[in-house]
C-alpha atoms as one frame of an Amber mdcrd trajectory, in Angstrom:
protein
   0.000   0.000   0.000   1.251   3.435  -0.930   0.797   4.910   2.571   3.225
   2.337   4.000   5.994   3.515   1.688   7.843   6.543   3.036   8.181   9.380
   0.563   5.073   8.738  -1.495   3.059  11.226   0.569   4.070  13.970   2.972
   4.449  12.806   6.565   1.276  14.552   7.737  -0.813  13.166   4.862   0.662
   9.687   5.360  -0.375   9.696   9.033  -3.823  11.058   8.152  -4.385   8.281
   5.601  -3.336   5.573   8.035  -5.539   6.821  10.885  -8.557   8.400   9.165
 -11.962   6.760   9.224 -13.831   7.091   5.931 -17.344   6.146   4.849 -18.113
   4.934   1.319 -21.764   5.132   0.321 -22.442   2.898  -2.673 -20.298   0.142
  -4.133 -21.416   0.078  -7.769 -19.566   1.368 -10.813 -17.777   4.262  -9.119
 -17.870   2.856  -5.582 -15.908  -0.298  -6.334 -13.220   1.768  -8.058 -13.020
   4.094  -5.027 -12.664   1.095  -2.685  -9.829  -0.253  -4.804  -8.075   3.128
  -4.753  -8.501   3.490  -0.983  -7.097   0.053  -0.246  -4.132   0.592  -2.572
  -3.533   4.025  -1.068  -3.426   2.705   2.472  -6.751   3.615   4.098  -7.287
   0.824   6.600 -10.266   2.038   8.644 -13.307   2.033   6.378 -16.378   1.927
   8.628 -19.354   3.891   9.954 -17.316   6.235  12.187 -15.876   8.591   9.632
 -13.734  11.650   8.948 -15.175  12.199   5.497 -17.819  10.684   3.239 -17.516
   9.690  -0.421 -20.735   9.293  -2.374 -20.972   6.821  -5.242 -24.752   6.669
  -5.620 -27.052   6.505  -8.614 -30.363   7.989  -7.461 -31.672  11.309  -6.263
 -33.351  10.397  -2.981 -30.271   8.628  -1.601 -28.038  11.551  -2.592 -30.418
  13.972  -0.874 -30.377  11.902   2.308 -26.589  11.573   2.520 -26.261  15.279
   1.686 -28.456  16.217   4.663 -26.768  13.760   7.018 -23.342  15.202   6.223
 -24.612  18.762   6.645 -26.114  17.831  10.008 -22.886  16.151  11.154 -20.706
  18.865   9.548 -18.655  16.201   7.786 -17.100  16.820   4.325 -18.878  14.957
   1.512 -17.291  14.199  -1.850 -20.101  13.852  -4.392 -19.461  12.101  -7.693
 -21.407  10.987 -10.726 -20.965   9.790 -14.268 -23.094  10.048 -17.387 -21.691
   7.791 -20.066 -18.342   9.275 -21.086 -18.783  12.326 -18.864 -18.530  12.734
 -15.114 -17.922  15.122 -12.265 -16.616  15.356  -8.728 -17.470  18.077  -6.220
 -16.957  18.869  -2.548 -19.927  19.505  -0.251 -18.911  21.177   3.028 -21.296
  23.054   5.271 -20.730  26.805   5.054 -17.993  26.506   2.412 -19.517  25.056
  -0.733 -22.831  24.316  -2.392 -24.751  21.351  -1.088 -26.327  18.815  -3.432
 -29.703  20.566  -3.287 -28.413  24.131  -3.790 -28.874  23.990  -7.556 -31.849
  22.701  -9.554 -31.518  19.568 -11.630 -33.487  18.261 -14.602 -37.217  17.869
 -14.091 -39.429  14.876 -14.754 -41.365  15.605 -17.923 -44.847  14.790 -19.123
 -45.463  14.250 -22.822 -49.078  14.721 -24.002 -50.375  11.748 -25.979 -51.391
  13.910 -28.938 -47.834  15.264 -29.170 -46.352  11.771 -29.176 -48.812  10.495
 -31.801 -49.375  13.539 -34.021 -46.849  16.347 -33.666 -43.486  15.261 -32.230
 -40.934  18.059 -32.039 -38.082  16.555 -30.000 -36.061  13.327 -30.224 -37.540
  12.101 -26.927 -41.040  12.265 -28.461 -39.943   9.855 -31.179 -38.198   7.591
 -28.681 -41.292   7.355 -26.467 -43.370   6.600 -29.577 -40.941   3.825 -30.583
 -41.150   2.246 -27.105 -44.940   2.359 -27.298 -44.766   0.734 -30.737 -42.655
  -2.086 -29.285 -45.370  -2.786 -26.719 -48.116  -2.596 -29.331 -46.347  -5.157
 -31.525 -44.593  -7.430 -29.037 -45.217  -6.313 -25.456 -48.169  -5.978 -23.138
 -50.719  -3.842 -24.950 -51.835  -0.629 -23.282 -54.614   1.513 -24.805 -52.877
   4.639 -23.479 -49.818   3.786 -25.583 -51.542   3.777 -28.959 -49.184   4.865
 -31.756 -51.705   5.517 -34.527 -52.697   9.118 -35.365 -54.889  10.688 -32.687
 -58.125  11.827 -34.335 -59.355  13.208 -31.006 -56.622  15.857 -30.964 -58.554
  19.155 -30.507 -55.930  20.982 -32.532 -56.518  18.788 -35.576 -59.121  19.689
 -38.184 -62.250  17.893 -37.073 -63.603  17.650 -40.600 -60.377  16.144 -41.901
 -60.255  13.630 -39.078 -63.866  12.626 -39.545 -63.400  12.387 -43.307 -60.422
  10.084 -42.915 -62.351   8.030 -40.398 -65.393   7.752 -42.664 -63.212   6.555
 -45.534 -62.438   3.450 -43.463 -66.090   2.603 -42.850 -67.615  -0.488 -44.377
 -70.867  -0.687 -46.317 -72.944  -0.625 -43.114 -71.203   2.540 -41.968 -69.207
   0.835 -39.218 -65.449   1.068 -38.784 -63.702  -2.278 -38.424 -61.048  -1.620
 -35.766 -58.168  -4.051 -35.475 -55.403  -3.756 -32.884 -51.863  -3.103 -34.087
 -50.769  -6.506 -32.746 -53.580  -8.375 -34.500 -52.902  -6.601 -37.780 -49.144
  -7.300 -37.566 -49.784 -10.975 -36.814 -52.241 -11.238 -39.693 -49.557 -10.101
 -42.110 -46.909 -12.314 -40.519 -44.899  -9.367 -39.146 -43.925  -8.472 -42.697
 -41.389  -5.635 -42.346 -42.345  -4.099 -45.706 -46.037  -3.860 -44.773 -45.301
  -2.666 -41.254 -42.967   0.042 -42.510 -45.480   1.207 -45.116 -48.278   1.466
 -42.569 -46.249   3.185 -39.845 -44.089   5.552 -41.866 -46.123   6.148 -45.027
 -49.862   5.541 -44.621 -50.150   6.899 -41.073 -48.086   9.954 -42.014 -50.328
  10.678 -45.001 -53.280  10.330 -42.622 -51.686  12.975 -40.367 -51.191  15.281
 -43.346 -54.954  15.220 -43.908 -55.355  17.036 -40.571 -54.659  20.440 -42.096
 -54.811  22.497 -38.917 -51.825  20.672 -37.448 -49.482  21.974 -40.132 -50.467
  25.628 -40.441 -47.635  26.681 -38.130 -45.513  23.528 -38.223 -43.263  21.833
 -40.715 -45.364  18.999 -42.204 -43.953  15.461 -42.046 -42.648  13.681 -45.123
 -43.909  10.116 -45.749 -41.242   7.538 -46.568 -41.333   4.724 -49.077 -39.816
   1.371 -48.098 -38.108   1.040 -51.480 -36.687   4.582 -51.574 -34.871   5.162
 -48.285 -32.087   7.800 -48.318 -28.531   6.573 -47.787 -26.945   9.723 -46.374
 -26.219  10.458 -42.715 -27.161  13.962 -41.513 -24.038  16.135 -41.556 -21.882
  13.527 -43.335 -21.446  12.608 -46.980 -20.877   8.954 -46.061 -21.739   6.995
 -42.992 -18.188   5.681 -42.605 -16.954   9.243 -42.061 -18.994   9.619 -38.862
 -16.514   9.828 -35.953 -16.827   8.022 -32.631 -17.328   4.508 -31.353 -19.667
   2.125 -33.189 -22.536   2.739 -30.785 -22.056   6.484 -31.141 -22.323   6.613
 -34.919 -25.498   7.947 -36.475 -27.256   5.585 -38.845 -28.492   6.501 -42.281
 -32.227   6.021 -42.854 -31.351   3.200 -45.224 -29.444   1.433 -42.440 -32.312
   2.144 -40.034 -34.597   0.330 -42.490 -32.295  -2.719 -42.559 -32.060  -2.823
 -38.761 -35.838  -2.308 -38.506 -36.428  -5.400 -40.645 -33.820  -7.523 -38.833
 -35.065  -6.613 -35.368 -38.717  -7.345 -36.298 -37.676 -10.742 -37.620 -35.742
 -11.571 -34.435 -38.402 -10.226 -32.061 -41.255 -12.059 -33.802 -39.305 -15.324
 -33.475 -38.608 -14.644 -29.803 -42.293 -13.896 -29.204 -43.369 -17.103 -30.946
 -40.899 -19.154 -28.893 -42.088 -17.478 -25.688 -45.708 -18.285 -26.513 -44.885
 -21.890 -27.270 -42.557 -22.722 -24.368 -43.533 -20.311 -21.600 -47.161 -19.694
 -22.554 -46.281 -16.003 -22.396 -47.993 -13.893 -25.041 -45.831 -10.798 -24.728
 -42.220  -9.639 -24.453 -40.793  -7.064 -22.024 -38.654  -4.300 -23.495 -35.109
  -4.439 -22.185 -32.457  -1.847 -22.996 -29.784  -4.560 -22.809 -31.502  -6.837
 -25.325 -29.924  -6.101 -28.712 -32.999  -6.687 -30.862 -35.262  -4.659 -28.561
 -32.807  -1.772 -28.437 -32.151  -1.898 -32.202 -35.887  -1.797 -32.905 -36.474
   1.297 -30.770 -33.366   3.080 -32.099 -34.277   2.423 -35.751 -37.952   3.391
 -35.357 -37.125   6.536 -33.374 -34.641   7.755 -35.973 -36.942   6.991 -38.919
 -39.783   8.922 -37.281 -37.409  11.773 -36.379 -36.337  11.991 -40.031 -39.966
  12.136 -41.170 -40.717  15.081 -38.853 -37.448  16.927 -39.486 -36.078  16.251
 -35.992 -32.391  15.690 -35.297 -31.482  12.015 -35.140 -29.604  10.387 -32.268
 -27.006   7.670 -31.965 -27.949   4.289 -30.574 -25.958   5.149 -27.447 -27.956
   8.346 -26.867 -31.264   6.616 -27.546 -30.377   3.861 -25.081 -29.771   6.519
 -22.427 -33.071   8.259 -23.123 -35.238   5.202 -23.783 -33.982   3.271 -20.787
 -34.120   6.432 -18.679 -30.669   5.466 -17.448 -27.097   6.625 -17.814 -24.993
   3.895 -19.464 -22.029   2.945 -17.283 -18.548   3.246 -18.835 -15.852   1.482
 -16.783 -13.092   3.906 -17.809 -15.188   6.919 -16.826 -15.943   5.367 -13.437
 -12.238   4.690 -12.861 -11.227   8.276 -13.717 -13.913   9.805 -11.511 -13.025
   7.434  -8.648  -9.417   8.604  -8.888 -10.546  12.225  -8.677 -12.622  11.387
  -5.591  -9.576  10.017  -3.754  -7.457  13.024  -4.804 -10.127  15.245  -3.256
  -9.916  13.095  -0.113  -6.159  13.804   0.099  -6.801  17.564  -0.009  -9.475
  17.304   2.699  -7.146  15.346   4.994  -4.452  17.989   4.450  -6.960  20.660
   5.464  -6.850  22.245   2.029 -10.609  22.265   1.376 -10.518  25.371  -0.807
  -8.442  23.417  -3.333 -11.287  20.912  -3.737 -12.796  22.581  -6.766 -15.427
  20.786  -8.795 -13.891  18.843 -11.691 -15.770  17.867 -14.851 -14.774  15.012
 -17.134 -15.813  15.775 -20.715 -16.469  13.312 -23.506 -14.493  15.502 -25.933
 -11.595  17.896 -25.493 -12.489  21.555 -25.230 -10.661  24.332 -27.085  -7.900
  24.200 -24.453  -7.343  20.483 -25.163  -8.732  19.553 -21.741 -10.734  16.476
 -20.866 -10.638  17.226 -17.138 -11.932  20.741 -16.580 -11.816  22.186 -13.025
 -13.872  25.097 -11.728 -11.941  28.269 -10.936 -13.097  28.319  -7.303 -15.216
  26.343  -4.878 -18.842  27.264  -5.535 -20.281  29.016  -2.452 -23.580  27.886
  -0.878 -26.834  29.173  -2.324 -28.208  31.615   0.311 -31.765  30.644  -0.732
 -31.216  26.905  -0.485 -33.953  25.349   1.637 -31.526  22.721   2.955 -28.182
  24.330   3.840 -29.125  27.999   4.391 -28.560  29.237   7.973 -32.361  29.445
   8.437 -33.915  27.110   5.835 -37.079  28.633   4.391 -39.378  27.707   1.517
 -42.621  28.985   0.026 -45.406  26.485  -0.665 -47.829  27.812  -3.305 -50.931
  25.629  -3.083 -54.716  25.614  -3.214 -55.477  25.138   0.483 -59.126  24.369
  -0.287 -58.230  21.253  -2.290 -55.033  19.747  -0.859 -55.421  17.300   2.007
 -53.116  16.846   4.987 -52.099  13.429   3.644 -51.069  15.010   0.335 -49.056
  17.606   2.234 -47.280  14.829   4.123 -46.733  12.290   1.343 -46.465  14.388
  -1.829 -44.973  17.675  -0.647 -42.839  16.910   2.412 -41.697  13.337   1.777
 -41.650  13.174  -2.021 -40.705  16.702  -3.080 -38.786  17.918  -0.027 -37.219
  14.483   0.644 -38.114  14.258   4.327 -38.365  10.949   6.144 -40.550  11.477
   9.224 -41.713  15.097   9.391 -43.506  16.752  12.317 -45.552  19.827  11.374
 -46.891  22.562  13.624 -48.653  25.833  12.822 -46.344  28.652  13.916 -47.554
  30.579  16.943 -49.889  27.815  18.071 -49.645  24.400  19.697 -51.551  22.722
  16.851 -49.709  19.623  15.623 -50.906  19.000  12.064 -48.654  16.027  11.226
 -46.812  13.834  13.710 -44.122  11.278  12.973 -45.444   9.189  15.860 -47.790
   6.532  14.517 -51.473   7.074  15.277 -51.218  10.565  16.758 -52.612  12.609
  13.837 -54.039  10.018  11.452 -57.512  11.518  11.878 -56.233  14.618  10.035
 -55.230  12.747   6.881 -58.420  13.316   4.885 -58.974  16.885   6.068 -58.247
  19.841   3.801 -55.528  22.286   4.771 -58.023  25.101   5.290 -60.068  22.949
   7.670 -57.115  22.954  10.085 -56.515  26.676   9.719 -53.795  26.473   7.074
 -54.476  29.285   4.607 -52.761  32.087   2.713 -50.053  33.536   4.955 -49.854
  30.605   7.379 -46.349  29.680   8.541 -45.593  26.010   9.212 -42.713  24.771
  11.335 -41.472  21.421  10.009 -38.957  19.195  11.785 -37.467  15.916  10.614
 -35.748  14.349  13.632 -34.216  11.536  11.586 -32.378  14.016   9.370 -31.797
  16.624  12.104 -33.445  19.044   9.698 -35.813  21.951  10.349 -37.647  24.027
   7.754 -39.973  27.009   7.874 -42.707  26.813   5.216 -44.656  29.926   4.230
 -47.998  28.948   2.666 -49.273  31.062  -0.252 -52.702  30.450  -1.775 -52.593
  29.436  -5.434 -55.744  28.280  -7.184 -55.450  24.723  -8.451 -56.768  23.895
 -11.925 -58.971  20.810 -11.791 -57.260  19.230 -14.812 -53.924  18.833 -13.047
 -52.928  15.775 -11.053 -52.155  15.893  -7.330 -48.390  15.735  -7.724 -48.224
  18.874  -9.854 -50.732  21.042  -8.015 -48.212  23.022  -5.993 -44.940  24.879
  -6.296 -41.953  24.971  -3.947 -40.138  28.301  -4.237 -37.333  30.195  -2.521
 -39.279  33.439  -2.338 -42.870  34.534  -2.827 -41.592  36.955  -5.493 -40.650
  33.937  -7.613 -44.343  33.145  -8.076 -44.610  35.110 -11.315 -47.956  35.358
 -13.121 -46.401  34.399 -16.434 -44.939  31.200 -15.019 -48.246  30.327 -13.344
 -50.095  30.673 -16.636 -47.588  28.456 -18.405 -47.810  25.806 -15.713 -51.596
  25.843 -15.558 -52.190  25.432 -19.274 -54.224  22.215 -19.594 -53.117  19.326
 -21.735 -55.323  18.352 -24.640 -55.037  14.638 -24.029 -53.852  12.021 -21.578
 -50.204  12.651 -20.695 -47.499  10.096 -21.182 -44.984  10.296 -18.355 -41.410
   9.096 -18.436 -41.021   8.125 -14.781 -37.793   8.639 -12.975 -35.536   5.638
 -12.624 -33.231   4.914  -9.720 -30.432   4.793 -12.294 -30.848   8.445 -13.225
 -27.771  10.349 -12.124 -28.185  13.598 -10.149 -31.714  14.428 -11.263 -33.824
  16.917  -9.249 -37.029  18.807 -10.085 -36.279  22.120 -11.740 -39.109  23.964
  -9.991 -37.418  23.531  -6.638 -35.176  26.373  -5.440 -34.529  28.552  -7.359
 -37.737  28.994  -9.318 -38.161  28.124 -12.971 -36.614  30.500 -15.452 -38.376
  31.439 -18.635 -36.479  30.760 -21.844 -36.766  34.291 -23.222 -35.316  37.051
 -21.082 -35.531  40.795 -21.368 -32.286  42.119 -22.822 -30.754  44.833 -20.645
 -27.610  46.948 -20.740 -24.536  45.340 -19.143 -24.753  47.552 -16.023 -27.997
  45.756 -15.093 -26.912  42.284 -16.166 -25.890  40.541 -12.982 -24.062  37.263
 -13.424 -21.329  35.556 -11.442 -19.732  34.537 -14.743 -19.576  38.095 -16.123
 -16.121  39.041 -17.327 -14.521  41.795 -19.371 -12.199  41.511 -22.341 -10.115
  44.672 -22.666  -7.110  45.794 -24.672  -3.687  45.022 -23.228  -0.312  46.307
 -24.382   1.248  42.880 -24.931   2.310  41.960 -28.461   0.281  38.752 -28.616
  -2.935  40.194 -27.249  -4.405  41.875 -30.312  -7.263  39.418 -30.634 -10.199
  39.061 -28.269 -11.608  35.542 -28.137 -15.090  35.097 -26.686 -15.643  31.542
 -25.535 -18.749  29.589 -24.657 -17.490  27.218 -21.947 -20.736  25.250 -21.947
 -20.519  24.159 -25.593 -16.701  24.290 -25.954 -16.988  26.777 -28.778 -15.243
  29.997 -29.735 -18.211  32.330 -30.288 -16.445  35.393 -31.653 -13.059  36.970
 -32.108 -12.258  40.564 -32.960  -9.407  43.048 -32.847  -9.276  44.505 -29.353
  -7.964  47.786 -30.669 -11.288  48.391 -32.400 -13.685  47.765 -29.536 -14.080
  46.834 -25.931 -16.669  44.175 -25.199 -18.404  42.920 -22.109 -19.567  39.345
 -21.986 -22.303  37.987 -19.767 -23.212  34.300 -19.810 -26.844  33.593 -19.001
 -28.615  30.245 -18.666 -29.930  30.273 -22.224 -27.891  32.881 -24.083 -24.616
  34.790 -24.308 -24.955  38.597 -24.145 -22.177  40.632 -25.798 -22.029  44.419
 -25.362 -19.846  46.372 -27.811 -18.936  49.701 -26.185 -17.550  51.342 -29.312
 -20.695  50.682 -31.333 -23.118  50.928 -28.372 -24.769  47.682 -29.419 -25.872
  44.548 -27.621 -25.783  41.136 -29.328 -27.566  38.113 -27.878 -26.395  34.660
 -28.959 -28.912  31.977 -27.959
């Protein structure tokens, strides 16, 4: 072990390694690599009593829990995660750096059925459609996962939909409806016929709904015998860089894979019916034929609707709602975790800057990109702020106490056993002791005196966590489900009318939800602190643009500094370069755009 060899580490660090107690949470892809590194380094005391904690988890709720435990115990936490070929490592230390819940993460999304079936606009829409198609053909059939055009879409032209429907009627005026599975079996899972129905006939049917395409690009039906060979952005498929799984397929290749996967899946289904008496298959991201089918169908449909196509690797990530594990990435990130541990043991916490592992080199030829400084805590964080506070915007005349407990406190705010009291009174609304307040479960908030302006004191003894919740009345639209009928905000000012209107807009059909998986890495609702940000922002002069990333590019007198290079660190791109002698520019990076102010020309340019 390295710590037993004099000279490998400084004397102080060597002693710290030999006598420190460390806790590893998780022993999966990253965790097993960390354990190997710790043993080889010389850590001998790996148990529950700990000097520092290293996280190697793969789900949000567990990360939240460990984050709060370490904050409560004031113990340094090294958080890590990987996403395919990318990864990151960051320090979480109470009062010094951001905690895991200081910044919002990606939100769970709902995809309306009419969007999936009629008007897809994003790759994920096509991927969800392809998964539904798999179930319609080979899996357990679900009426809510129909893939045929939705004639009930209110946005579609009613006359066109009815006309198309009437054209299918028989002599008696009745429509003979046959399920997708029954039709496919009747034609022997013929790939030619399936392709023609799904990607030609159904698309022409959609085109008959004129109202759908007045403000959208209309889809283009495909013919099985005339599939294009080219790959988007490349003259030949062989020129596409990257590993095999990360190469984009031509539509022609998608057609070949579509036919092969249907052939293999239909055989597997027949064998399952004969031997196991099982009349359906279960989609599995690790089954080659199942994954090939979804990838091919998703890309063909994306091509039809003019949507960017994805690699099989990307589609596997999105369709399986997981982050594929890459052993090399896990090993690199695990090494970074242990290097952070060395700095913590040396007392050099400020050197533990977040480090990001990129899948491609940036313009500085870096794969490992560190932050400039340790990110400070978010003063509005409802977990690590000195006095945690949150605003609950809710319709108090419709939410029950049980919903407050289960949906808001335990699900959204990640509490384990909360106790809730109304501030200024002795009224216990929710108790963690079994049987004490169960009679309140079916009562509405307003029935117990919880209304606009009420302040709730919430304590979670198991997490040593206290939170003050300020209740604000917000009318709940009847069309929304329980889990989306409230907002958690940092400040009442964040409850903007425009955002409320956007959130309350009803869906025109049954939503299709991609539920969160335990394999999703570092994924937290975006409407938690801080509040949601609208995509379009008002453009202001640089004096009023406040951003921690704002920086100035000014003329210097050095010989090699005649050119100003404006970089977009997020996308690894050089956005602009200009002679510094001609102008002085200010650059402000926002969440969705890059704002450039040219002082000499008194102009502002926004690059989105």
